[in-house]
N, CA, C and O atoms as a MOPAC input file, in Angstrom:
PM7 MOZYME 1SCF
protein

 N      0.82800 1    -1.18400 1     0.00000 1
 C      0.00000 1     0.00000 1     0.00000 1
 C      0.87500 1     1.25200 1     0.00000 1
 O      1.96300 1     1.27900 1     0.57500 1
 N      0.37200 1     2.26300 1    -0.65100 1
 C      1.04200 1     3.55400 1    -0.71200 1
 C      0.06400 1     4.61300 1    -0.22900 1
 O     -1.10100 1     4.62100 1    -0.62500 1
 N      0.54300 1     5.50100 1     0.62600 1
 C     -0.24900 1     6.63600 1     1.06400 1
 C      0.34200 1     7.87400 1     0.41500 1
 O      1.55800 1     8.06300 1     0.40600 1
 N     -0.52300 1     8.71200 1    -0.12500 1
 C     -0.06100 1     9.91500 1    -0.79600 1
 C     -0.82900 1    11.12600 1    -0.33000 1
 O     -2.01800 1    11.04700 1    -0.02300 1
 N     -0.13900 1    12.24500 1    -0.28000 1
 C     -0.73200 1    13.52100 1     0.10000 1
 C     -0.49000 1    14.49400 1    -1.04000 1
 O      0.61600 1    14.55700 1    -1.57700 1
 N     -1.50200 1    15.24800 1    -1.41100 1
 C     -1.33400 1    16.26700 1    -2.43900 1
 C     -2.38800 1    17.34400 1    -2.29400 1
 O     -3.38900 1    17.16300 1    -1.60100 1
 N     -2.15500 1    18.45500 1    -2.94600 1
 C     -3.12200 1    19.54500 1    -2.98900 1
 C     -3.55300 1    19.72000 1    -4.44200 1
 O     -2.76600 1    19.49600 1    -5.36200 1
 N     -4.80100 1    20.12000 1    -4.64000 1
 C     -5.25300 1    20.38600 1    -5.99400 1
 C     -6.04000 1    21.69100 1    -6.03500 1
 O     -6.67700 1    22.10300 1    -5.06500 1
 N     -5.96400 1    22.31300 1    -7.19500 1
 C     -6.71900 1    23.53200 1    -7.47100 1
 C     -7.61100 1    23.22200 1    -8.66100 1
 O     -7.14300 1    22.68500 1    -9.66500 1
 N     -8.89200 1    23.55700 1    -8.55700 1
 C     -9.84100 1    23.29700 1    -9.63800 1
 C    -10.26800 1    24.61200 1   -10.27800 1
 O    -10.04700 1    25.69300 1    -9.73000 1
 N    -10.88000 1    24.49400 1   -11.44200 1
 C    -11.37800 1    25.68400 1   -12.13400 1
 C    -12.42700 1    26.37200 1   -11.26700 1
 O    -13.24100 1    25.71300 1   -10.62000 1
 N    -12.40200 1    27.69400 1   -11.26100 1
 C    -13.39800 1    28.43200 1   -10.47600 1
 C    -14.82400 1    28.02300 1   -10.86500 1
 O    -15.14500 1    27.85500 1   -12.04100 1
 N    -15.65800 1    27.87100 1    -9.84800 1
 C    -17.03800 1    27.47200 1   -10.05900 1
 C    -17.25600 1    25.97100 1   -10.01700 1
 O    -18.39800 1    25.51300 1   -10.03400 1
 N    -16.16800 1    25.18700 1    -9.96100 1
 C    -16.26300 1    23.73200 1    -9.93900 1
 C    -15.92400 1    23.13400 1    -8.58000 1
 O    -15.78800 1    21.91700 1    -8.45700 1
 N    -15.78800 1    23.96300 1    -7.57400 1
 C    -15.33900 1    23.47900 1    -6.26500 1
 C    -16.31000 1    22.47400 1    -5.64700 1
 O    -15.88700 1    21.43500 1    -5.13900 1
 N    -17.58100 1    22.77200 1    -5.68600 1
 C    -18.57000 1    21.89900 1    -5.03900 1
 C    -18.64100 1    20.53600 1    -5.72400 1
 O    -18.60900 1    19.50600 1    -5.04900 1
 N    -18.73600 1    20.51700 1    -7.04500 1
 C    -18.80300 1    19.23500 1    -7.76200 1
 C    -17.49300 1    18.47100 1    -7.62300 1
 O    -17.49700 1    17.24300 1    -7.53300 1
 N    -16.37100 1    19.18900 1    -7.60600 1
 C    -15.07200 1    18.53400 1    -7.43900 1
 C    -14.97700 1    17.87400 1    -6.06800 1
 O    -14.47600 1    16.75700 1    -5.94200 1
 N    -15.46200 1    18.57400 1    -5.04100 1
 C    -15.42900 1    18.02200 1    -3.68300 1
 C    -16.17200 1    16.69000 1    -3.62200 1
 O    -15.64900 1    15.70900 1    -3.09300 1
 N    -17.39100 1    16.65400 1    -4.16100 1
 C    -18.18600 1    15.42500 1    -4.09500 1
 C    -17.60000 1    14.32800 1    -4.97500 1
 O    -17.69700 1    13.14900 1    -4.63400 1
 N    -17.00300 1    14.69200 1    -6.08400 1
 C    -16.34100 1    13.68900 1    -6.92500 1
 C    -15.16100 1    13.07900 1    -6.17500 1
 O    -14.98100 1    11.86200 1    -6.17700 1
 N    -14.36500 1    13.92000 1    -5.53900 1
 C    -13.20800 1    13.42300 1    -4.79200 1
 C    -13.63900 1    12.52600 1    -3.64000 1
 O    -13.03900 1    11.47600 1    -3.41100 1
 N    -14.68500 1    12.93700 1    -2.90700 1
 C    -15.17300 1    12.14300 1    -1.77600 1
 C    -15.66500 1    10.76100 1    -2.20900 1
 O    -15.63300 1     9.81900 1    -1.41700 1
 N    -16.11500 1    10.63300 1    -3.44700 1
 C    -16.68100 1     9.36600 1    -3.91000 1
 C    -15.63000 1     8.35800 1    -4.36700 1
 O    -15.95300 1     7.19200 1    -4.59600 1
 N    -14.39500 1     8.78700 1    -4.50000 1
 C    -13.33900 1     7.88900 1    -5.00200 1
 C    -12.79100 1     7.02300 1    -3.86400 1
 O    -12.43700 1     7.54200 1    -2.80500 1
 N    -12.72000 1     5.71100 1    -4.07700 1
 C    -12.25700 1     4.82700 1    -3.00000 1
 C    -10.80900 1     5.07500 1    -2.58100 1
 O    -10.45900 1     4.83300 1    -1.42500 1
 N     -9.96800 1     5.54800 1    -3.48500 1
 C     -8.56500 1     5.80400 1    -3.13400 1
 C     -8.39300 1     7.08000 1    -2.32200 1
 O     -7.37800 1     7.25100 1    -1.64600 1
 N     -9.36800 1     7.97200 1    -2.38000 1
 C     -9.29400 1     9.23000 1    -1.63000 1
 C     -9.89000 1     8.97700 1    -0.24600 1
 O    -11.09700 1     8.78200 1    -0.10400 1
 N     -9.04100 1     8.98300 1     0.75000 1
 C     -9.45900 1     8.68600 1     2.11800 1
 C     -9.96200 1     9.91900 1     2.85900 1
 O    -10.87200 1     9.81100 1     3.68100 1
 N     -9.39000 1    11.08100 1     2.58400 1
 C     -9.79100 1    12.32400 1     3.23800 1
 C     -9.68700 1    13.46400 1     2.23300 1
 O     -8.76500 1    13.50700 1     1.41800 1
 N    -10.63600 1    14.37800 1     2.30100 1
 C    -10.61200 1    15.59300 1     1.48400 1
 C    -10.79400 1    16.76900 1     2.43700 1
 O    -11.78200 1    16.84500 1     3.16700 1
 N     -9.83700 1    17.67500 1     2.42000 1
 C     -9.91500 1    18.87300 1     3.24400 1
 C     -9.99500 1    20.08800 1     2.33000 1
 O     -9.20200 1    20.22300 1     1.39900 1
 N    -10.94700 1    20.96600 1     2.59500 1
 C    -11.06200 1    22.21200 1     1.83500 1
 C    -10.02700 1    23.20100 1     2.35400 1
 O     -9.77800 1    23.28700 1     3.55600 1
 N     -9.43700 1    23.93500 1     1.43800 1
 C     -8.40100 1    24.90300 1     1.78500 1
 C     -8.79500 1    26.30000 1     1.33500 1
 O     -9.60900 1    26.46100 1     0.42500 1
 N     -8.22400 1    27.29500 1     1.96700 1
 C     -8.31600 1    28.67700 1     1.52700 1
 C     -6.94500 1    29.04500 1     0.99300 1
 O     -5.92800 1    28.66000 1     1.56900 1
 N     -6.91100 1    29.77800 1    -0.08900 1
 C     -5.63400 1    30.17700 1    -0.66000 1
 C     -5.48600 1    29.66600 1    -2.07300 1
 O     -6.47100 1    29.52700 1    -2.79800 1
 N     -4.26100 1    29.38700 1    -2.46400 1
 C     -3.95900 1    28.99200 1    -3.84100 1
 C     -4.63200 1    27.67900 1    -4.24600 1
 O     -5.09500 1    27.54800 1    -5.37900 1
 N     -4.68900 1    26.71900 1    -3.34200 1
 C     -5.28100 1    25.41700 1    -3.63400 1
 C     -6.65800 1    25.30300 1    -2.98600 1
 O     -6.93700 1    25.94600 1    -1.97400 1
 N     -7.51300 1    24.47400 1    -3.58600 1
 C     -8.86400 1    24.27300 1    -3.06700 1
 C     -8.96400 1    23.10500 1    -2.09600 1
 O     -9.74400 1    23.14600 1    -1.14500 1
 N     -8.16100 1    22.05100 1    -2.34000 1
 C     -8.29200 1    20.82100 1    -1.56900 1
 C     -6.93900 1    20.21900 1    -1.22100 1
 O     -5.96800 1    20.33600 1    -1.96900 1
 N     -6.91000 1    19.57400 1    -0.06500 1
 C     -5.77900 1    18.75100 1     0.36900 1
 C     -6.30800 1    17.32800 1     0.42800 1
 O     -7.30700 1    17.06900 1     1.09900 1
 N     -5.65600 1    16.40300 1    -0.26100 1
 C     -6.12400 1    15.01800 1    -0.33400 1
 C     -5.18800 1    14.07500 1     0.39600 1
 O     -3.96600 1    14.21100 1     0.32800 1
 N     -5.77700 1    13.11800 1     1.09600 1
 C     -5.05600 1    11.98000 1     1.64000 1
 C     -5.55200 1    10.79000 1     0.83500 1
 O     -6.74100 1    10.46900 1     0.85400 1
 N     -4.63400 1    10.13500 1     0.12700 1
 C     -5.00900 1     9.03500 1    -0.75500 1
 C     -4.26900 1     7.76600 1    -0.34600 1
 O     -3.18800 1     7.81900 1     0.24000 1
 N     -4.87100 1     6.63100 1    -0.66600 1
 C     -4.24300 1     5.34600 1    -0.40700 1
 C     -4.51600 1     4.45600 1    -1.61200 1
 O     -5.65500 1     4.34000 1    -2.06300 1
 N     -3.46100 1     3.82500 1    -2.13100 1
 C     -3.59700 1     2.96700 1    -3.30300 1
 C     -2.73500 1     1.72200 1    -3.12900 1
 O     -1.86800 1     1.66600 1    -2.25700 1
 N     -2.98700 1     0.73500 1    -3.96600 1
 C     -2.26700 1    -0.54500 1    -3.87800 1
 C     -0.78900 1    -0.41900 1    -4.23700 1
 O      0.01100 1    -1.26300 1    -3.83200 1
 N     -0.41700 1     0.59000 1    -4.97000 1
 C      0.97300 1     0.79800 1    -5.34400 1
 C      1.13800 1     2.16100 1    -5.98700 1
 O      0.16700 1     2.88900 1    -6.19000 1
 N      2.37700 1     2.49500 1    -6.30400 1
 C      2.66600 1     3.79700 1    -6.89400 1
 C      1.97500 1     3.95200 1    -8.24100 1
 O      1.45700 1     5.02500 1    -8.55200 1
 N      1.96100 1     2.89200 1    -9.04300 1
 C      1.32600 1     3.00400 1   -10.35800 1
 C     -0.17400 1     3.26800 1   -10.22300 1
 O     -0.72600 1     4.06600 1   -10.98000 1
 N     -0.83900 1     2.61200 1    -9.27600 1
 C     -2.27700 1     2.85300 1    -9.07200 1
 C     -2.51200 1     4.25300 1    -8.51600 1
 O     -3.47900 1     4.91600 1    -8.89200 1
 N     -1.64500 1     4.69800 1    -7.63600 1
 C     -1.74100 1     6.05700 1    -7.10800 1
 C     -1.63000 1     7.06600 1    -8.24700 1
 O     -2.44600 1     7.98100 1    -8.35800 1
 N     -0.60900 1     6.89100 1    -9.09700 1
 C     -0.41100 1     7.80400 1   -10.21900 1
 C     -1.60100 1     7.77700 1   -11.17300 1
 O     -2.00800 1     8.82100 1   -11.68400 1
 N     -2.16100 1     6.59300 1   -11.41700 1
 C     -3.31800 1     6.47400 1   -12.29600 1
 C     -4.52100 1     7.21900 1   -11.70800 1
 O     -5.22500 1     7.92700 1   -12.42800 1
 N     -4.75300 1     7.06200 1   -10.42200 1
 C     -5.85800 1     7.75700 1    -9.76600 1
 C     -5.67000 1     9.26800 1    -9.84600 1
 O     -6.61700 1     9.99800 1   -10.13800 1
 N     -4.46700 1     9.73300 1    -9.59100 1
 C     -4.19100 1    11.16700 1    -9.66400 1
 C     -4.39900 1    11.68000 1   -11.08300 1
 O     -4.91800 1    12.77900 1   -11.27700 1
 N     -4.00000 1    10.90000 1   -12.06400 1
 C     -4.20600 1    11.28200 1   -13.46700 1
 C     -5.69600 1    11.36800 1   -13.78800 1
 O     -6.13300 1    12.30200 1   -14.45900 1
 N     -6.48400 1    10.38700 1   -13.30600 1
 C     -7.93200 1    10.41500 1   -13.51700 1
 C     -8.55100 1    11.64800 1   -12.87200 1
 O     -9.42400 1    12.28700 1   -13.45800 1
 N     -8.10700 1    11.97700 1   -11.68000 1
 C     -8.62000 1    13.16000 1   -10.98400 1
 C     -8.29700 1    14.41000 1   -11.79300 1
 O     -9.15300 1    15.27800 1   -11.96400 1
 N     -7.07700 1    14.50400 1   -12.28600 1
 C     -6.67800 1    15.67300 1   -13.05700 1
 C     -7.52500 1    15.83000 1   -14.31700 1
 O     -7.83300 1    16.95300 1   -14.71600 1
 N     -7.89800 1    14.73600 1   -14.93700 1
 C     -8.67300 1    14.79400 1   -16.17200 1
 C    -10.16100 1    15.01500 1   -15.92000 1
 O    -10.81000 1    15.72900 1   -16.68400 1
 N    -10.71100 1    14.42300 1   -14.87500 1
 C    -12.15500 1    14.40500 1   -14.67600 1
 C    -12.68200 1    15.49500 1   -13.74800 1
 O    -13.86000 1    15.84500 1   -13.82500 1
 N    -11.86300 1    16.02300 1   -12.89900 1
 C    -12.34400 1    16.95500 1   -11.88200 1
 C    -12.04500 1    18.40500 1   -12.26500 1
 O    -12.23600 1    19.30800 1   -11.45000 1
 N    -11.58500 1    18.63700 1   -13.47800 1
 C    -11.26900 1    19.99000 1   -13.94800 1
 C    -10.19300 1    20.63500 1   -13.09000 1
 O    -10.32900 1    21.77400 1   -12.64300 1
 N     -9.12800 1    19.88500 1   -12.86900 1
 C     -8.00300 1    20.36000 1   -12.07000 1
 C     -7.16800 1    21.34200 1   -12.88900 1
 O     -6.83000 1    21.07900 1   -14.04200 1
 N     -6.85000 1    22.45700 1   -12.28400 1
 C     -6.00100 1    23.46300 1   -12.90500 1
 C     -4.54400 1    23.20700 1   -12.53700 1
 O     -3.64100 1    23.39300 1   -13.35200 1
 N     -4.33200 1    22.77200 1   -11.28700 1
 C     -2.96600 1    22.63800 1   -10.77600 1
 C     -2.94000 1    21.62500 1    -9.64300 1
 O     -3.87400 1    21.55100 1    -8.84600 1
 N     -1.87600 1    20.85200 1    -9.57600 1
 C     -1.67000 1    19.97500 1    -8.42300 1
 C     -0.43200 1    20.44500 1    -7.67700 1
 O      0.51700 1    20.95500 1    -8.27200 1
 N     -0.46100 1    20.26600 1    -6.38500 1
 C      0.68600 1    20.62700 1    -5.56600 1
 C      1.65200 1    19.46100 1    -5.49300 1
 O      1.45800 1    18.44200 1    -6.15500 1
 N      2.67200 1    19.60700 1    -4.70400 1
 C      3.62800 1    18.51200 1    -4.54000 1
 C      2.93400 1    17.26800 1    -3.99600 1
 O      1.96800 1    17.35600 1    -3.23900 1
 N      3.44200 1    16.12600 1    -4.39400 1
 C      2.90500 1    14.84800 1    -3.94000 1
 C      3.92900 1    14.21300 1    -3.01000 1
 O      5.11000 1    14.10700 1    -3.34100 1
 N      3.46200 1    13.79800 1    -1.85500 1
 C      4.30500 1    13.08300 1    -0.89900 1
 C      3.79700 1    11.66000 1    -0.82900 1
 O      2.64000 1    11.42900 1    -0.47500 1
 N      4.65400 1    10.69700 1    -1.16400 1
 C      4.27900 1     9.29100 1    -1.11600 1
 C      5.04000 1     8.59400 1    -0.01300 1
 O      6.20100 1     8.90200 1     0.25400 1
 N      4.37600 1     7.65600 1     0.62000 1
 C      5.03000 1     6.84100 1     1.62700 1
 C      4.47200 1     5.43000 1     1.55700 1
 O      3.29700 1     5.23100 1     1.24700 1
 N      5.30200 1     4.47700 1     1.84100 1
 C      4.89500 1     3.07900 1     1.87000 1
 C      4.10600 1     2.85400 1     3.14800 1
 O      4.56600 1     3.22000 1     4.23000 1
 N      2.92900 1     2.26000 1     3.04100 1
 C      2.05800 1     2.03100 1     4.19300 1
 C      2.74700 1     1.20500 1     5.27900 1
 O      2.46000 1     1.38300 1     6.46300 1
 N      3.64000 1     0.31600 1     4.89300 1
 C      4.31700 1    -0.51900 1     5.88300 1
 C      5.23700 1     0.31300 1     6.77600 1
 O      5.55600 1    -0.10200 1     7.89000 1
 N      5.66200 1     1.47200 1     6.30000 1
 C      6.50600 1     2.34300 1     7.11700 1
 C      5.74600 1     2.83400 1     8.33800 1
 O      6.35000 1     3.07100 1     9.38400 1
 N      4.43600 1     2.99000 1     8.22400 1
 C      3.63400 1     3.44300 1     9.36000 1
 C      3.61400 1     2.41500 1    10.47400 1
 O      3.58700 1     2.77700 1    11.65000 1
 N      3.62600 1     1.12500 1    10.11600 1
 C      3.65700 1     0.08400 1    11.13800 1
 C      4.93500 1     0.18300 1    11.95100 1
 O      4.91600 1     0.00500 1    13.16900 1
 N      6.05800 1     0.46900 1    11.27500 1
 C      7.33600 1     0.59800 1    11.96700 1
 C      7.31900 1     1.81000 1    12.89500 1
 O      7.81800 1     1.74100 1    14.01800 1
 N      6.75100 1     2.90900 1    12.43100 1
 C      6.68100 1     4.11800 1    13.25100 1
 C      5.77600 1     3.88600 1    14.44500 1
 O      6.12000 1     4.25000 1    15.57000 1
 N      4.60800 1     3.27400 1    14.20600 1
 C      3.67600 1     3.00400 1    15.29800 1
 C      4.30200 1     2.11600 1    16.36100 1
 O      4.13600 1     2.37700 1    17.55300 1
 N      5.01500 1     1.07600 1    15.95700 1
 C      5.60600 1     0.17100 1    16.94200 1
 C      6.76700 1     0.83600 1    17.67200 1
 O      7.03200 1     0.51700 1    18.83100 1
 N      7.46100 1     1.75400 1    17.01000 1
 C      8.56500 1     2.44100 1    17.64700 1
 C      8.07800 1     3.44400 1    18.68200 1
 O      8.77900 1     3.72900 1    19.65300 1
 N      6.89200 1     3.97500 1    18.47800 1
 C      6.37000 1     4.98200 1    19.40900 1
 C      5.36700 1     4.38600 1    20.38900 1
 O      4.76100 1     5.12000 1    21.16900 1
 N      5.18500 1     3.08300 1    20.36300 1
 C      4.18100 1     2.44600 1    21.21700 1
 C      4.69800 1     2.13200 1    22.61700 1
 O      3.96900 1     1.56900 1    23.43300 1
 N      5.93100 1     2.48600 1    22.90000 1
 C      6.46700 1     2.21200 1    24.22900 1
 C      5.66300 1     2.99100 1    25.27400 1
 O      5.34400 1     4.16200 1    25.06500 1
 N      5.33800 1     2.35000 1    26.38600 1
 C      4.59100 1     3.05900 1    27.42300 1
 C      5.42500 1     4.16700 1    28.05200 1
 O      6.64900 1     4.06600 1    28.14200 1
 N      4.75900 1     5.20800 1    28.47800 1
 C      5.43500 1     6.31200 1    29.14000 1
 C      5.76600 1     5.87200 1    30.56000 1
 O      4.89100 1     5.36800 1    31.26500 1
 N      7.00800 1     6.05100 1    30.99200 1
 C      7.35000 1     5.63500 1    32.36000 1
 C      6.59700 1     6.45400 1    33.41300 1
 O      6.35000 1     7.64600 1    33.22900 1
 N      6.24500 1     5.81100 1    34.48800 1
 C      5.51600 1     6.46800 1    35.57800 1
 C      6.43300 1     7.44300 1    36.27900 1
 O      7.62700 1     7.18600 1    36.43300 1
 N      5.88600 1     8.54300 1    36.69700 1
 C      6.66400 1     9.54400 1    37.42900 1
 C      6.69100 1     9.18300 1    38.91000 1
 O      5.72100 1     8.66000 1    39.45800 1
 N      7.83500 1     9.47800 1    39.54900 1
 C      7.92000 1     9.36300 1    41.00500 1
 C      8.36500 1     8.06400 1    41.41200 1
 O      8.49100 1     7.80100 1    42.60800 1

């Protein structure tokens, strides 16, 4: 699994339809509305980098995207390592 984060900007007047289109996609796990240059911040999850890239390409073509921001990809298995590394109990005080 791959988790990806990106921002997108859509054509003016298409924000509402773009939001609902993004929410309906199974690879899009979270959609946050933004103020400023970009309209949305996406948290996506896909089976691999190629599927992630394909989904992003579909979004760019179908949602009237004007611009995408930087994409940050991470392997889902890396989160398991981070979670287990930070799961140590906090020592009791005193």
